[in-house]
N, CA, C and O atoms as a GROMACS GRO file, in nm:
protein
  240
    1MET      N    1   8.944 -11.357  13.619
    1MET     CA    2   8.940 -11.401  13.492
    1MET      C    3   8.934 -11.558  13.534
    1MET      O    4   9.021 -11.612  13.602
    2HIS      N    5   8.821 -11.622  13.483
    2HIS     CA    6   8.827 -11.782  13.474
    2HIS      C    7   8.902 -11.864  13.384
    2HIS      O    8   8.907 -11.827  13.267
    3LYS      N    9   8.956 -11.961  13.414
    3LYS     CA   10   9.010 -12.054  13.322
    3LYS      C   11   8.979 -12.057  13.166
    3LYS      O   12   9.038 -12.020  13.065
    4ASP      N   13   8.824 -12.134  13.204
    4ASP     CA   14   8.722 -12.115  13.068
    4ASP      C   15   8.759 -11.984  12.949
    4ASP      O   16   8.789 -11.988  12.829
    5GLU      N   17   8.743 -11.894  13.026
    5GLU     CA   18   8.743 -11.761  12.930
    5GLU      C   19   8.861 -11.762  12.848
    5GLU      O   20   8.862 -11.743  12.727
    6VAL      N   21   8.986 -11.791  12.940
    6VAL     CA   22   9.120 -11.788  12.845
    6VAL      C   23   9.110 -11.932  12.747
    6VAL      O   24   9.135 -11.927  12.627
    7ASP      N   25   9.077 -12.036  12.805
    7ASP     CA   26   9.086 -12.157  12.695
    7ASP      C   27   8.986 -12.122  12.594
    7ASP      O   28   9.009 -12.142  12.475
    8GLY      N   29   8.880 -12.073  12.633
    8GLY     CA   30   8.795 -12.047  12.505
    8GLY      C   31   8.833 -11.968  12.399
    8GLY      O   32   8.782 -11.978  12.288
    9ALA      N   33   8.976 -11.840  12.446
    9ALA     CA   34   8.963 -11.757  12.364
    9ALA      C   35   9.037 -11.827  12.264
    9ALA      O   36   9.013 -11.827  12.143
   10GLY      N   37   9.139 -11.894  12.329
   10GLY     CA   38   9.255 -11.947  12.272
   10GLY      C   39   9.194 -12.058  12.167
   10GLY      O   40   9.245 -12.070  12.055
   11LYS      N   41   9.080 -12.141  12.210
   11LYS     CA   42   8.985 -12.190  12.086
   11LYS      C   43   8.954 -12.116  11.963
   11LYS      O   44   8.974 -12.158  11.849
   12GLN      N   45   8.904 -12.006  11.994
   12GLN     CA   46   8.860 -11.899  11.906
   12GLN      C   47   8.960 -11.864  11.798
   12GLN      O   48   8.943 -11.856  11.676
   13ALA      N   49   9.085 -11.842  11.881
   13ALA     CA   50   9.206 -11.804  11.784
   13ALA      C   51   9.208 -11.929  11.696
   13ALA      O   52   9.173 -11.912  11.580
   14LYS      N   53   9.242 -12.043  11.730
   14LYS     CA   54   9.304 -12.167  11.662
   14LYS      C   55   9.167 -12.178  11.543
   14LYS      O   56   9.178 -12.191  11.422
   15GLY      N   57   9.088 -12.171  11.594
   15GLY     CA   58   8.971 -12.154  11.448
   15GLY      C   59   8.943 -12.055  11.375
   15GLY      O   60   8.883 -12.056  11.267
   16ALA      N   61   8.994 -11.949  11.445
   16ALA     CA   62   8.998 -11.843  11.321
   16ALA      C   63   9.105 -11.847  11.218
   16ALA      O   64   9.077 -11.801  11.107
   17ILE      N   65   9.255 -11.908  11.244
   17ILE     CA   66   9.342 -11.952  11.171
   17ILE      C   67   9.289 -12.081  11.067
   17ILE      O   68   9.312 -12.098  10.947
   18LYS      N   69   9.219 -12.150  11.150
   18LYS     CA   70   9.186 -12.298  11.069
   18LYS      C   71   9.074 -12.233  10.925
   18LYS      O   72   9.076 -12.266  10.807
   19ASP      N   73   9.006 -12.155  10.981
   19ASP     CA   74   8.889 -12.114  10.903
   19ASP      C   75   8.969 -12.055  10.755
   19ASP      O   76   8.945 -12.103  10.645
   20ALA      N   77   9.065 -11.947  10.779
   20ALA     CA   78   9.132 -11.851  10.719
   20ALA      C   79   9.249 -11.942  10.637
   20ALA      O   80   9.294 -11.901  10.531
   21VAL      N   81   9.281 -12.036  10.680
   21VAL     CA   82   9.340 -12.135  10.589
   21VAL      C   83   9.290 -12.214  10.480
   21VAL      O   84   9.327 -12.227  10.363
   22GLY      N   85   9.178 -12.275  10.560
   22GLY     CA   86   9.066 -12.357  10.463
   22GLY      C   87   9.040 -12.273  10.356
   22GLY      O   88   9.063 -12.311  10.242
   23GLY      N   89   8.988 -12.145  10.383
   23GLY     CA   90   8.922 -12.051  10.288
   23GLY      C   91   9.067 -12.018  10.160
   23GLY      O   92   9.054 -12.008  10.038
   24LEU      N   93   9.178 -12.010  10.231
   24LEU     CA   94   9.278 -11.952  10.119
   24LEU      C   95   9.323 -12.101  10.075
   24LEU      O   96   9.346 -12.104   9.954
   25THR      N   97   9.334 -12.171  10.113
   25THR     CA   98   9.368 -12.318  10.041
   25THR      C   99   9.207 -12.405   9.972
   25THR      O  100   9.221 -12.519   9.927
   26GLY      N  101   9.106 -12.359   9.972
   26GLY     CA  102   9.014 -12.407   9.930
   26GLY      C  103   8.986 -12.563   9.976
   26GLY      O  104   8.940 -12.647   9.898
   27ASN      N  105   9.019 -12.588  10.110
   27ASN     CA  106   8.980 -12.695  10.200
   27ASN      C  107   8.877 -12.664  10.296
   27ASN      O  108   8.888 -12.612  10.407
   28GLU      N  109   8.766 -12.711  10.228
   28GLU     CA  110   8.595 -12.695  10.317
   28GLU      C  111   8.633 -12.761  10.476
   28GLU      O  112   8.614 -12.708  10.585
   29LYS      N  113   8.686 -12.880  10.449
   29LYS     CA  114   8.680 -12.972  10.583
   29LYS      C  115   8.770 -12.891  10.668
   29LYS      O  116   8.754 -12.919  10.786
   30LEU      N  117   8.869 -12.792  10.644
   30LEU     CA  118   8.939 -12.742  10.744
   30LEU      C  119   8.881 -12.617  10.811
   30LEU      O  120   8.884 -12.579  10.929
   31GLN      N  121   8.824 -12.563  10.696
   31GLN     CA  122   8.732 -12.440  10.708
   31GLN      C  123   8.635 -12.482  10.807
   31GLN      O  124   8.625 -12.417  10.911
   32ALA      N  125   8.553 -12.594  10.783
   32ALA     CA  126   8.453 -12.620  10.893
   32ALA      C  127   8.490 -12.616  11.030
   32ALA      O  128   8.462 -12.541  11.124
   33GLU      N  129   8.573 -12.736  11.014
   33GLU     CA  130   8.644 -12.737  11.159
   33GLU      C  131   8.672 -12.586  11.212
   33GLU      O  132   8.612 -12.558  11.316
   34GLY      N  133   8.743 -12.498  11.162
   34GLY     CA  134   8.778 -12.363  11.218
   34GLY      C  135   8.661 -12.337  11.245
   34GLY      O  136   8.643 -12.332  11.367
   35LYS      N  137   8.549 -12.313  11.169
   35LYS     CA  138   8.424 -12.250  11.241
   35LYS      C  139   8.382 -12.322  11.362
   35LYS      O  140   8.351 -12.265  11.467
   36MET      N  141   8.382 -12.452  11.344
   36MET     CA  142   8.314 -12.532  11.474
   36MET      C  143   8.405 -12.494  11.580
   36MET      O  144   8.342 -12.458  11.679
   37ASP      N  145   8.559 -12.488  11.596
   37ASP     CA  146   8.660 -12.429  11.679
   37ASP      C  147   8.604 -12.296  11.747
   37ASP      O  148   8.580 -12.266  11.864
   38LYS      N  149   8.593 -12.242  11.649
   38LYS     CA  150   8.543 -12.043  11.704
   38LYS      C  151   8.412 -12.086  11.778
   38LYS      O  152   8.399 -12.034  11.889
   39ALA      N  153   8.316 -12.169  11.740
   39ALA     CA  154   8.218 -12.148  11.780
   39ALA      C  155   8.202 -12.197  11.952
   39ALA      O  156   8.144 -12.133  12.039
   40ALA      N  157   8.272 -12.327  11.967
   40ALA     CA  158   8.313 -12.388  12.075
   40ALA      C  159   8.368 -12.287  12.167
   40ALA      O  160   8.307 -12.267  12.272
   41GLY      N  161   8.486 -12.215  12.140
   41GLY     CA  162   8.539 -12.123  12.194
   41GLY      C  163   8.456 -12.022  12.238
   41GLY      O  164   8.436 -12.002  12.358
   42LYS      N  165   8.410 -11.964  12.158
   42LYS     CA  166   8.280 -11.860  12.226
   42LYS      C  167   8.167 -11.907  12.351
   42LYS      O  168   8.122 -11.842  12.446
   43VAL      N  169   8.145 -12.032  12.312
   43VAL     CA  170   8.047 -12.078  12.399
   43VAL      C  171   8.134 -12.116  12.553
   43VAL      O  172   8.079 -12.092  12.661
   44GLN      N  173   8.262 -12.171  12.546
   44GLN     CA  174   8.332 -12.192  12.652
   44GLN      C  175   8.345 -12.071  12.708
   44GLN      O  176   8.292 -12.061  12.818
   45GLN      N  177   8.412 -11.953  12.657
   45GLN     CA  178   8.455 -11.842  12.672
   45GLN      C  179   8.318 -11.772  12.771
   45GLN      O  180   8.337 -11.705  12.872
   46ASN      N  181   8.202 -11.801  12.724
   46ASN     CA  182   8.082 -11.747  12.779
   46ASN      C  183   8.031 -11.819  12.921
   46ASN      O  184   7.961 -11.774  13.012
   47VAL      N  185   8.093 -11.944  12.903
   47VAL     CA  186   8.062 -12.040  13.024
   47VAL      C  187   8.164 -11.965  13.145
   47VAL      O  188   8.110 -11.933  13.252
   48GLY      N  189   8.290 -11.943  13.127
   48GLY     CA  190   8.369 -11.879  13.218
   48GLY      C  191   8.333 -11.740  13.254
   48GLY      O  192   8.344 -11.725  13.376
   49LYS      N  193   8.287 -11.616  13.182
   49LYS     CA  194   8.222 -11.545  13.224
   49LYS      C  195   8.082 -11.552  13.332
   49LYS      O  196   8.050 -11.469  13.417
   50ALA      N  197   8.023 -11.666  13.298
   50ALA     CA  198   7.906 -11.677  13.377
   50ALA      C  199   7.954 -11.753  13.496
   50ALA      O  200   7.883 -11.742  13.596
   51LYS      N  201   8.063 -11.829  13.504
   51LYS     CA  202   8.091 -11.886  13.638
   51LYS      C  203   8.145 -11.760  13.704
   51LYS      O  204   8.095 -11.745  13.815
   52ASP      N  205   8.226 -11.668  13.672
   52ASP     CA  206   8.260 -11.527  13.719
   52ASP      C  207   8.203 -11.466  13.809
   52ASP      O  208   8.233 -11.433  13.924
   53ALA      N  209   8.063 -11.447  13.707
   53ALA     CA  210   7.959 -11.345  13.760
   53ALA      C  211   7.859 -11.422  13.868
   53ALA      O  212   7.778 -11.362  13.939
   54THR      N  213   7.879 -11.564  13.867
   54THR     CA  214   7.809 -11.614  13.973
   54THR      C  215   7.882 -11.602  14.099
   54THR      O  216   7.833 -11.567  14.206
   55ARG      N  217   8.053 -11.647  14.070
   55ARG     CA  218   8.114 -11.660  14.202
   55ARG      C  219   8.149 -11.511  14.243
   55ARG      O  220   8.208 -11.508  14.350
   56ASP      N  221   8.131 -11.404  14.194
   56ASP     CA  222   8.104 -11.250  14.238
   56ASP      C  223   8.010 -11.219  14.302
   56ASP      O  224   8.012 -11.147  14.402
   57ALA      N  225   7.865 -11.295  14.225
   57ALA     CA  226   7.746 -11.244  14.320
   57ALA      C  227   7.733 -11.322  14.461
   57ALA      O  228   7.664 -11.282  14.556
   58LEU      N  229   7.815 -11.450  14.459
   58LEU     CA  230   7.804 -11.507  14.583
   58LEU      C  231   7.880 -11.456  14.666
   58LEU      O  232   7.851 -11.484  14.782
   59LYS      N  233   7.981 -11.381  14.650
   59LYS     CA  234   8.089 -11.302  14.758
   59LYS      C  235   7.984 -11.212  14.817
   59LYS      O  236   7.983 -11.209  14.940
   60ARG      N  237   7.907 -11.149  14.763
   60ARG     CA  238   7.881 -11.014  14.800
   60ARG      C  239   7.773 -11.055  14.947
   60ARG      O  240   7.724 -10.965  15.015
   0.00000   0.00000   0.00000
């Protein structure tokens, strides 16, 4: 597992919390930040997966 995968999962979790809190409190800015964090985390996680796949393919 690549470091980017772990970091991406962390960003997604942080974003989900911000999104939920923003929704509960009616804070649209916090909710939007949460959605952005979740999206960024998903991208970072996918980059990590691609790096792993590339590394594994080069080892063959």
